[in-house]
C-alpha positions as CSV (number, residue, x, y, z in Angstrom):
1,M,0.3,-0.2,0.1
2,K,1.5,3.3,-0.8
3,E,1.3,6.2,1.6
4,L,-1.6,8.7,0.8
5,T,-0.6,12.2,-0.1
6,L,-2.9,15.3,1.6
7,T,-4.0,16.3,-1.9
8,Q,-5.3,12.5,-2.3
9,L,-7.0,12.7,1.0
10,V,-9.0,16.0,0.3
11,P,-11.4,14.1,-2.4
12,I,-11.7,11.1,-0.3
13,L,-12.9,13.7,2.6
14,Q,-15.4,15.3,-0.1
15,L,-17.2,12.3,-1.2
16,A,-17.7,11.2,2.5
17,I,-19.3,14.7,3.4
18,G,-22.5,14.0,1.4
19,P,-24.0,11.4,3.2
20,V,-23.1,13.5,6.5
21,I,-25.8,15.8,5.5
22,L,-28.2,12.6,5.5
23,I,-27.0,11.7,8.7
24,S,-28.1,15.8,10.0
25,G,-31.4,15.5,8.5
26,V,-32.4,12.0,9.7
27,G,-31.1,13.5,13.2
28,L,-33.7,16.3,13.2
29,L,-36.3,13.6,11.8
30,L,-35.7,11.4,14.9
31,L,-35.6,14.6,17.1
32,T,-39.2,15.0,15.6
33,L,-40.3,11.6,15.9
34,T,-38.8,10.9,19.8
35,N,-40.6,14.3,20.9
36,R,-43.8,13.0,19.4
37,F,-43.3,9.9,21.2
38,G,-42.6,11.1,24.2
39,R,-45.9,13.6,24.4
40,M,-47.7,10.7,22.8
41,L,-46.7,8.7,26.0
42,D,-47.7,11.6,28.6
43,R,-51.3,12.0,26.9
44,S,-51.4,8.2,27.3
45,R,-50.8,8.2,31.0
46,A,-53.1,11.1,31.5
47,L,-56.0,9.6,29.5
48,I,-55.4,6.2,31.4
49,H,-55.5,8.1,34.9
50,E,-58.8,9.7,33.7
51,V,-60.3,6.3,32.8
52,L,-59.3,4.9,36.3
53,K,-60.9,7.6,38.4
54,G,-64.1,6.6,36.9
55,S,-65.9,9.7,37.7
56,Q,-67.0,10.2,34.0
57,S,-70.1,9.2,31.8
58,P,-69.7,5.8,30.1
59,T,-69.5,7.8,26.6
60,V,-66.7,10.0,27.8
61,V,-64.9,6.6,29.2
62,G,-65.8,5.0,26.1
63,N,-63.9,7.8,24.6
64,L,-61.3,7.6,26.4
65,Q,-60.5,4.2,26.0
66,A,-60.7,4.2,22.2
67,Q,-58.0,7.1,22.2
68,V,-56.2,5.0,24.6
69,E,-55.9,2.1,21.8
70,I,-55.6,4.4,19.2
71,L,-52.2,5.9,21.2
72,H,-51.0,2.5,21.9
73,R,-51.1,1.9,18.1
74,R,-49.5,4.7,17.6
75,A,-46.7,3.9,20.0
76,R,-46.2,0.7,18.0
77,I,-45.9,2.8,14.8
78,L,-43.5,5.5,16.3
79,R,-41.1,3.0,17.6
80,L,-40.8,1.5,14.1
81,S,-40.7,5.1,12.3
82,I,-37.9,5.7,15.2
83,T,-36.0,2.1,14.6
84,L,-36.0,2.8,10.4
85,A,-34.6,6.4,11.1
86,A,-31.9,4.9,13.8
87,I,-30.9,2.1,11.0
88,T,-30.8,4.9,8.0
89,V,-28.4,6.5,10.3
90,L,-26.1,3.6,11.0
91,C,-26.5,2.6,7.5
92,V,-25.1,6.0,6.4
93,G,-22.4,5.9,9.2
94,V,-21.0,2.4,7.7
95,L,-21.7,4.2,4.1
96,I,-19.0,6.6,4.8
97,L,-16.6,4.6,6.7
98,G,-17.0,2.3,3.3
99,L,-16.0,5.4,1.0
100,F,-13.2,6.1,3.0
101,V,-11.9,2.4,3.7
102,A,-12.3,1.4,-0.2
103,A,-10.7,5.0,-0.9
104,F,-8.0,4.7,1.1
105,W,-7.3,1.2,0.0
106,Q,-8.4,1.1,-2.9
107,L,-10.9,-1.5,-2.8
108,Q,-13.8,-2.1,-5.4
109,I,-16.8,-2.7,-3.4
110,V,-18.9,-0.2,-5.1
111,G,-21.5,-3.1,-5.4
112,L,-21.4,-3.5,-1.1
113,L,-22.0,0.3,-1.0
114,V,-24.7,0.4,-3.5
115,V,-26.5,-2.0,-1.1
116,I,-26.0,-0.2,2.0
117,F,-27.0,3.2,0.2
118,C,-30.4,1.7,-0.5
119,V,-30.8,0.1,2.5
120,A,-30.3,3.6,4.3
121,I,-33.0,4.9,2.0
122,L,-35.4,2.6,2.2
123,G,-34.8,2.9,5.9
124,L,-35.9,6.6,5.7
125,I,-39.2,5.9,3.0
126,G,-40.5,3.5,5.8
127,S,-40.0,5.9,8.7
128,M,-41.4,8.6,6.6
129,A,-44.3,6.4,5.7
130,A,-44.8,5.2,9.2
131,F,-44.8,8.7,10.5
132,I,-47.7,9.5,8.0
133,L,-49.4,6.7,9.3
134,D,-48.9,8.3,12.9
135,M,-50.4,11.8,11.8
136,N,-53.4,10.1,10.3
137,L,-54.1,8.1,13.6
138,A,-53.4,11.8,15.5
139,L,-55.8,13.3,13.3
140,R,-58.2,10.0,14.2
141,A,-58.1,10.9,18.2
142,A,-58.4,14.5,17.8
143,Q,-61.6,13.5,15.7
144,L,-63.0,11.5,18.8
145,D,-62.5,14.1,20.8
146,W,-64.1,16.4,18.4
147,K,-67.4,14.0,18.4
148,L,-67.1,14.3,22.1
149,I,-67.7,18.0,22.2
150,E,-70.1,18.1,19.8
151,G,-72.4,16.0,21.7
152,H,-71.9,18.0,24.9
153,V,-72.6,21.1,22.9
154,R,-76.0,20.0,21.6
């Protein structure tokens, strides 16, 4: 193996910078998802506490139980979304390392790097799909509140 000069190293580092931007973007996505997950868990605990108090009408208790069920489903979906986003970050980290190692030691592992990149992007797509599903379930839970309020207003 011949020694690498600084002028040869700079393009290798530039090549590895692109995926770092993806890590930054997915990191912001993970921040959003974990915040949603935490708020959803807090809401679930509050609703369970209300159900256990038992001082509401059967209609209200039924509404609260339906919301808790939706929140439980959302928790599983958000866990999937967070897991897929984390897998994306891990794959991108491996991709960066693979790019650097392949360039440094002049290895021909293009096929492997393409597979790693595809897995990372598929993880990101899956995470976004789960996020969209969570948003729709959140709206369904809000609609239960609206129906309950409409019943009290009339």
